LUMZAVO-355809 format. One record per residue (C-alpha): x negated, y negated, z. Coordinates in Angstrom, 3 decimals. Example, Ala and Ser with C-alpha at 12.3 -4.5 7.8 and 13.67 -1.06 7.14 Angstrom:
# residues 2
REC        x        y        z
REC  -12.300    4.500    7.800
REC  -13.670    1.060    7.140
This chain:
# residues 309
REC        x        y        z
REC  106.787   43.444   -4.779
REC  105.188   42.105   -1.581
REC  101.410   42.666   -1.310
REC   99.663   42.841    2.050
REC   95.908   42.584    2.623
REC   95.521   44.742    5.674
REC   98.120   46.689    7.710
REC   98.150   43.999   10.412
REC   99.967   41.650    7.906
REC  102.736   44.114    7.152
REC  106.175   43.593    8.610
REC  107.875   46.930    8.415
REC  111.400   47.350    7.104
REC  113.885   49.324    9.077
REC  113.426   52.477    7.014
REC  110.094   52.621    5.134
REC  109.553   55.474    2.660
REC  105.807   55.728    2.376
REC  103.135   57.309    0.197
REC   99.394   56.976    0.415
REC   96.540   57.417   -1.983
REC   93.979   55.715   -4.245
REC   96.385   55.589   -7.246
REC   93.603   54.940   -9.830
REC   95.339   54.329  -13.093
REC   98.994   54.663  -11.680
REC   99.457   57.418  -14.330
REC  102.212   59.688  -15.120
REC  101.292   62.060  -12.332
REC  101.489   59.221   -9.813
REC  104.848   58.187  -11.193
REC  106.293   61.564   -9.991
REC  105.586   60.426   -6.412
REC  106.567   56.828   -6.956
REC  109.859   57.893   -8.645
REC  110.522   60.161   -5.683
REC  109.961   57.514   -3.069
REC  112.310   55.154   -4.956
REC  114.966   57.811   -5.102
REC  114.622   58.684   -1.350
REC  114.592   54.956   -0.419
REC  117.838   54.445   -2.361
REC  119.479   57.402   -0.704
REC  118.425   56.350    2.841
REC  118.980   52.620    2.354
REC  115.235   52.073    2.880
REC  112.331   50.435    1.094
REC  109.352   51.891   -0.712
REC  105.821   51.361    0.668
REC  102.567   52.357   -1.123
REC   99.403   52.377    0.952
REC   96.093   52.337   -0.788
REC   92.490   51.284   -0.238
REC   90.067   48.793   -1.705
REC   87.366   49.237   -2.589
REC   87.674   52.884   -3.671
REC   86.619   55.170   -0.861
REC   83.979   56.908   -2.897
REC   82.131   53.596   -3.666
REC   81.654   53.111    0.091
REC   80.992   56.764    1.119
REC   78.739   57.335   -1.923
REC   77.246   53.886   -2.759
REC   74.490   55.441   -4.785
REC   76.961   56.761   -7.351
REC   78.178   54.536  -10.178
REC   81.962   54.747   -9.558
REC   83.909   53.496  -12.521
REC   87.705   53.147  -12.188
REC   90.672   52.872  -14.595
REC   92.059   49.931  -12.608
REC   90.843   46.925  -10.670
REC   92.873   46.118   -7.662
REC   94.668   43.343   -9.580
REC   95.619   45.748  -12.410
REC   96.839   48.267   -9.849
REC   99.065   45.608   -8.217
REC  100.503   44.813  -11.714
REC  101.318   48.463  -12.474
REC  102.877   49.109   -8.979
REC  105.017   46.010   -9.488
REC  106.179   47.246  -12.926
REC  106.953   50.613  -11.358
REC  109.437   48.934   -9.012
REC  107.674   49.380   -5.695
REC  108.879   47.178   -2.772
REC  105.720   46.917   -0.656
REC  101.946   47.400   -1.415
REC   99.677   47.599    1.605
REC   95.931   47.389    0.779
REC   93.658   48.703    3.549
REC   90.073   47.405    3.278
REC   87.923   50.508    3.141
REC   84.677   50.201    5.083
REC   82.071   52.539    6.566
REC   83.799   51.998    9.946
REC   87.277   52.795    8.597
REC   85.850   55.991    6.932
REC   85.327   57.393   10.402
REC   89.075   57.142   11.252
REC   90.363   60.550   12.171
REC   93.449   62.097   10.692
REC   95.205   61.644   14.076
REC   94.189   58.005   14.325
REC   95.365   57.341   10.727
REC   98.770   58.924   11.388
REC   99.327   57.554   14.924
REC   97.865   54.142   14.721
REC   98.456   53.149   11.109
REC  101.369   55.142    9.696
REC  103.545   55.330   12.793
REC  102.629   52.513   15.177
REC  101.821   49.893   12.465
REC  103.830   50.870    9.337
REC  106.803   52.363   11.205
REC  106.689   55.562    9.072
REC  110.081   57.297    8.807
REC  109.573   59.400    5.702
REC  106.265   60.240    4.056
REC  105.894   61.632    0.573
REC  102.770   63.374   -0.437
REC  101.178   65.452   -3.167
REC  100.555   69.139   -2.829
REC   96.843   68.750   -2.282
REC   96.989   65.699    0.033
REC   94.043   65.230    2.411
REC   93.378   62.279    4.631
REC   91.236   60.991    7.525
REC   87.540   61.333    8.278
REC   85.869   63.661    5.761
REC   89.297   64.470    4.373
REC   89.908   66.527    7.515
REC   93.652   66.201    7.586
REC   95.785   68.730    5.753
REC   99.537   69.160    5.147
REC   99.690   71.601    8.191
REC   98.383   68.849   10.531
REC  100.677   66.298    8.954
REC  103.621   68.631    9.773
REC  102.478   68.881   13.449
REC  102.054   65.109   13.671
REC  105.498   64.615   12.124
REC  107.147   66.580   14.858
REC  105.072   64.715   17.510
REC  105.720   61.215   16.143
REC  109.256   61.787   14.815
REC  108.958   61.160   11.116
REC  109.775   63.342    8.082
REC  107.479   64.663    5.366
REC  108.353   65.629    1.798
REC  105.675   67.420   -0.231
REC  105.759   67.317   -4.023
REC  105.246   70.964   -5.155
REC  102.044   71.967   -7.062
REC  104.085   73.147  -10.101
REC  105.406   69.684  -10.623
REC  101.912   68.319  -11.205
REC  100.617   71.383  -13.006
REC  103.466   71.017  -15.554
REC  102.228   67.530  -16.249
REC   98.540   68.490  -16.105
REC   97.266   64.926  -15.482
REC   94.610   63.585  -13.239
REC   92.667   60.220  -13.028
REC   89.463   62.209  -13.636
REC   90.876   63.592  -16.944
REC   91.920   60.092  -17.956
REC   88.445   58.626  -17.158
REC   86.834   61.444  -19.256
REC   89.146   60.755  -22.231
REC   88.332   57.042  -22.047
REC   84.676   57.630  -21.941
REC   84.925   59.786  -24.995
REC   86.998   57.208  -26.861
REC   90.085   59.500  -26.922
REC   92.718   56.839  -26.322
REC   95.541   58.960  -27.709
REC   95.055   61.333  -24.676
REC   94.269   58.636  -22.140
REC   97.187   56.390  -23.026
REC   99.527   59.509  -23.165
REC   98.519   60.435  -19.690
REC   98.734   56.891  -18.419
REC  102.102   56.269  -19.968
REC  100.922   52.917  -21.262
REC   97.881   51.448  -22.946
REC   94.634   51.373  -21.049
REC   93.926   47.679  -20.342
REC   91.062   45.400  -19.377
REC   91.154   41.831  -18.133
REC   88.336   39.243  -18.211
REC   87.395   35.629  -18.705
REC   86.469   34.219  -22.057
REC   82.866   33.010  -22.041
REC   80.549   31.366  -24.623
REC   78.611   33.645  -26.993
REC   76.261   32.981  -29.865
REC   79.126   32.209  -32.305
REC   77.741   34.476  -35.010
REC   81.334   35.707  -35.687
REC   82.331   32.246  -36.886
REC   79.558   32.163  -39.476
REC   80.808   35.444  -41.035
REC   84.459   34.723  -40.890
REC   85.318   36.897  -37.835
REC   85.277   34.521  -34.784
REC   85.343   36.384  -31.490
REC   86.090   35.746  -27.823
REC   83.389   37.034  -25.612
REC   84.875   38.763  -22.503
REC   83.280   38.784  -19.064
REC   84.638   41.620  -17.041
REC   83.627   40.582  -13.496
REC   84.610   43.688  -11.631
REC   81.525   46.023  -11.456
REC   83.704   49.098  -10.832
REC   85.916   48.642  -13.913
REC   85.464   51.424  -16.483
REC   84.217   50.005  -19.810
REC   84.868   52.393  -22.789
REC   81.873   53.606  -24.806
REC   80.348   51.469  -27.374
REC   82.372   51.125  -30.523
REC   85.067   49.288  -32.460
REC   88.644   49.389  -31.258
REC   92.101   48.348  -32.455
REC   93.621   46.311  -29.615
REC   96.459   44.015  -28.503
REC   95.459   40.822  -26.801
REC   97.575   38.948  -24.261
REC   96.744   35.170  -24.194
REC   98.896   32.960  -21.930
REC  101.707   35.579  -21.971
REC  101.660   35.765  -25.780
REC  100.809   39.069  -27.536
REC   98.397   39.137  -30.554
REC   96.738   41.898  -32.599
REC   92.975   42.200  -32.667
REC   89.899   44.307  -33.057
REC   87.177   44.531  -30.342
REC   83.602   45.533  -30.340
REC   81.773   46.962  -27.318
REC   77.982   47.258  -27.668
REC   74.721   45.501  -28.372
REC   75.505   44.301  -32.025
REC   72.356   46.127  -33.393
REC   72.694   44.429  -36.902
REC   71.955   40.960  -35.500
REC   70.515   41.654  -32.042
REC   67.120   42.852  -31.078
REC   68.092   43.639  -27.489
REC   70.214   46.387  -25.894
REC   72.264   43.900  -23.925
REC   75.911   45.020  -23.977
REC   78.751   42.705  -24.775
REC   82.538   42.849  -25.300
REC   83.818   40.707  -28.046
REC   87.370   40.546  -29.568
REC   88.493   39.068  -32.911
REC   92.118   37.894  -32.291
REC   94.250   37.981  -35.462
REC   96.068   34.828  -36.596
REC   94.695   32.839  -33.599
REC   92.771   29.559  -33.528
REC   92.763   27.973  -30.063
REC   90.177   27.041  -27.487
REC   90.511   29.675  -24.668
REC   87.041   29.300  -23.012
REC   87.379   29.949  -19.293
REC   90.838   31.598  -19.532
REC   91.566   35.110  -18.472
REC   92.983   37.356  -21.194
REC   94.074   40.955  -21.222
REC   93.072   43.612  -23.723
REC   95.256   46.588  -24.435
REC   93.367   49.399  -26.152
REC   95.218   51.240  -28.990
REC   92.605   53.329  -30.689
REC   88.894   53.712  -31.243
REC   88.186   53.005  -34.915
REC   84.447   53.959  -35.135
REC   81.175   54.026  -33.376
REC   79.028   50.989  -33.251
REC   76.335   51.067  -35.959
REC   73.471   49.082  -37.505
REC   74.037   47.855  -41.007
REC   71.330   47.084  -43.599
REC   72.501   43.409  -43.780
REC   74.910   40.957  -42.329
REC   76.791   41.066  -45.640
REC   77.241   44.831  -45.218
REC   78.453   44.226  -41.686
REC   80.956   41.664  -42.921
REC   82.404   44.175  -45.444
REC   82.842   46.754  -42.766
REC   84.550   44.250  -40.438
REC   87.078   43.550  -43.272
REC   87.769   47.256  -43.373
REC   88.089   47.452  -39.571
REC   90.566   44.631  -39.657
REC   92.616   46.393  -42.340
REC   92.612   49.555  -40.203
REC   93.554   47.707  -37.130
REC   96.447   45.859  -38.837
REC   97.816   49.108  -40.347
REC   97.677   50.917  -36.929
REC   99.239   47.890  -35.000
REC  102.053   47.649  -37.654
REC  103.139   51.150  -36.499
């Protein structure tokens, strides 16, 4: 997949089949659209083009809100590449760009820059300044500027009953069975390994402390999770804690730490990927470090049993 930072860097193919949207999570609902543009591109001897925005429009239009997203832009690129998309165009979303009218978006970007021939949209698609553009307007623009539109019917999405909002809600509640089912894969998080207080080493459960540098990335609620860990393209089992470690800490500072099973290598400074499988329990304060150590042993057994499945 070719990735373009800005429409001005895009060299259009002869017959681009385009869809646009935020695609947070690239979930099973999004895959309906992505599969359709792939089918149409194959039938028309064209190439698929996904157009999205970074940062997320809501974080620019409503900066006072704490927007948390399923995917960083890097993770979105990874998922779209796995989905078999040919081209991914990232439009920098700014206050100035938010004032782009629906006509300007269609005429100047989709048609004159991206060479739109066929546009696939969802049943509730809106675009342009203040989401003013509707399917009715798109149909008028299509006749004026000579491109085709295909709209995915509402029933198709209602049958799936999936949305990024529902997935974010499930993640915040620790319901990974629902979230991962809707996503079609395991929710993931990437970050760099940083130095911690090394308490885990002293009680037999060494951990890698993870720094997730993207402030918009959704971090699940505090608790202990069974996870898979990707280190240098190798997959390991593990268990992860999100929280303030109340048994040993006197502050509310939140951290993310993962105990990687059957692993003993120096990975400070490296980026690793965490795939969340299941929430095992809430974070809790134990009466002693020894009691914590006993519970961690149980957590490891639970994680190994779950990962073995």
